[in-house]
C-alpha positions in Angstrom: 0.0 0.0 0.0 1.5 3.3 -1.0 1.3 6.6 0.9 -0.8 9.3 -0.7 2.4 11.5 -0.6 4.6 8.8 -2.3 6.3 6.0 -0.5 5.8 5.5 3.2 8.5 6.9 5.5 8.3 4.7 8.6 9.8 5.4 11.9 9.5 3.3 15.0 7.6 4.7 17.9 5.7 3.1 20.8 5.9 -0.5 19.5 4.8 0.2 16.0 6.1 1.7 12.7 4.3 4.9 11.7 4.6 6.8 8.5 5.9 10.4 9.0 3.9 11.6 6.0 0.5 10.0 6.3 0.5 8.5 9.8 -0.1 4.9 8.5 0.7 2.4 11.3 2.1 -1.1 10.8 3.1 -3.7 13.4 5.8 -5.5 11.5 8.7 -6.5 13.6 11.9 -4.6 13.0 13.9 -7.5 14.4 14.0 -9.4 11.2 17.3 -7.7 10.1 18.7 -8.3 13.5 17.9 -12.0 13.3 19.8 -12.2 10.0 22.7 -10.4 11.5 22.8 -12.6 14.6 22.7 -15.7 12.3 25.7 -14.4 10.3 27.7 -13.4 13.3 27.0 -16.7 15.0 28.1 -18.6 11.9 31.4 -16.5 11.7 32.1 -17.1 15.5 31.5 -20.8 15.2 33.8 -21.0 12.1 36.6 -19.0 13.7 36.2 -21.2 16.8 36.5 -24.5 14.8 39.5 -23.2 12.8 41.2 -21.9 16.0 40.6 -25.2 17.8 42.2 -27.3 15.0 45.1 -24.8 14.6 45.8 -24.9 18.3 45.7 -28.7 18.3 48.1 -28.9 15.4 50.6 -26.2 16.3 50.4 -25.2 19.9 50.3 -28.4 21.8 53.0 -28.7 24.6 54.5 -31.6 22.8 55.0 -29.6 19.5 56.4 -26.7 21.4 58.8 -29.1 23.2 59.8 -30.7 19.8 60.6 -27.3 18.3 62.7 -26.4 21.3 64.6 -29.7 21.1 65.3 -29.0 17.4 66.7 -25.6 18.2 68.9 -27.0 21.0 70.1 -29.9 18.7 71.0 -27.4 15.9 72.9 -25.2 18.4 74.8 -28.2 19.8 75.7 -29.3 16.2 77.0 -25.8 15.4 79.1 -25.7 18.6 80.6 -29.1 17.8 81.5 -27.9 14.3 83.2 -24.8 15.6 84.9 -26.4 18.5 87.8 -28.1 16.5 88.5 -24.8 14.7 88.8 -23.0 18.1 91.1 -25.8 19.4 93.3 -25.4 16.3 93.5 -21.7 16.8 94.4 -22.0 20.5 97.0 -24.7 19.9 98.8 -22.7 17.2 102.4 -22.0 18.3 103.1 -19.3 15.7 101.0 -16.4 16.9 102.0 -13.3 15.0 100.5 -11.0 17.7 99.2 -12.4 21.0 96.4 -10.3 22.3 97.1 -11.5 25.8 100.2 -13.1 27.2 100.3 -16.4 29.1 99.4 -14.5 32.3 96.3 -12.9 30.6 97.7 -9.4 30.6 97.1 -7.1 27.7 100.2 -5.1 26.5 99.8 -1.3 26.4 102.3 -1.1 23.5 103.6 -3.7 21.0 106.7 -2.9 19.0 106.7 -5.5 16.2 109.4 -4.3 13.8 112.5 -4.8 16.0 116.0 -6.3 15.9 117.9 -7.5 19.0 121.6 -7.9 19.4 122.2 -10.3 22.2 125.6 -10.3 23.9 126.0 -13.2 26.3 129.4 -11.8 27.6 127.7 -8.6 28.8 124.4 -10.3 29.5 122.5 -7.6 27.6 120.0 -7.5 24.8 120.2 -4.3 22.7 117.0 -3.8 20.9 116.1 -1.3 18.1 112.5 -0.9 16.9 111.6 0.8 13.7 108.7 3.2 14.0 106.8 5.4 11.7 107.7 9.1 11.5 108.2 11.3 13.4 109.8 8.9 16.0 111.5 6.5 13.5 113.3 4.4 16.1 113.0 3.4 19.8 115.9 1.6 21.5 115.9 -0.6 24.6 118.6 -2.3 26.6 117.5 -5.4 28.5 119.2 -7.8 30.9 119.4 -11.3 29.4 116.9 -13.4 31.4 118.2 -16.5 33.2 116.1 -18.9 31.1 117.6 -17.5 27.9 121.2 -17.3 29.3 121.1 -21.0 30.0 120.3 -21.7 26.3 123.0 -19.6 24.7 126.8 -20.2 24.6 129.2 -18.0 26.6 130.7 -15.2 24.6 128.1 -15.6 21.8 126.6 -12.8 19.8 123.2 -13.0 18.1 121.2 -10.7 15.9 117.5 -11.7 16.1 114.2 -10.5 14.8 112.2 -9.4 17.8 108.9 -8.1 19.2 108.7 -6.0 22.4 105.6 -6.1 24.6 105.3 -3.3 27.1 102.9 -3.8 30.0 104.0 -0.9 32.1 106.8 1.7 32.5 109.3 -1.0 33.5 107.4 -4.2 32.7 108.4 -5.9 29.4 108.3 -9.1 27.6 110.4 -9.8 24.5 109.6 -12.1 21.7 112.6 -13.6 20.0 112.2 -15.4 16.6 113.9 -18.6 15.7 113.2 -21.4 13.1 110.1 -22.6 15.0 108.6 -19.2 15.6 108.4 -16.6 18.4 109.6 -17.4 22.0 108.6 -15.0 24.7 110.7 -14.1 27.7 110.1 -11.7 30.6 112.9 -9.1 30.6 114.0 -6.2 32.8 115.4 -2.9 31.6 119.1 -2.5 31.9 118.6 1.1 31.4 115.5 3.2 30.6 114.4 3.5 26.9 116.0 6.4 25.1 
C-alpha cells in the first residue's frame, strides 16, 4: 500500500512503525534484520572457533612446542661441535703473530713489532732497536738477558735476532725472539730506561 504522498517513510515509535507523511501504522517487527545479523555473526564465530581449535591442536600443543625447542637445541649443539675443533686449532697454534694477551692474561699497552735485537752473552745484555713510523723513526731498549735465555746460549756468543717487544707498564716488558720454529717470549728487565 502506497502513501498518498509517495512511498511510506516509517519510523519506529511506541511498539509500531508509523509513516511520517500520512500517519499509517504497521506492526511488522523490526527484528528481522537483527535475526539475519545474529545468524551471520553466530556462523562466523563458530567457524573461527573451529578453525582456532584445530590450529591450536596442530601447532600449539605442549609436545609440539617441546619438539621445536629440542630441534633448536640440537641445531645449536651441532654448530658448537662444528666450531669447537676450529677453536682448538687456533688456540694450539704456536706461531701467533700478535698475541692479544700473554700467558698470564695481561694485555700489553704497546707492542713494537718491527725490531732487531743484538744479544751479547758476555755482557748479558739485549740491545733492541725498533723501527717506528715518523716522526719517531726508532726506539731503543737495553734489557738484561733473562736467566732462562742465558742457559740456552753459549758463553761469549753474539746474536742478531728478529724481535717483538711487549710493554705492559713503565718498566714491565716481555720480549719475543724469533727462531726457526717461531716466536719465543721471555720476561725481561730494563738494563737502562728507553732512550
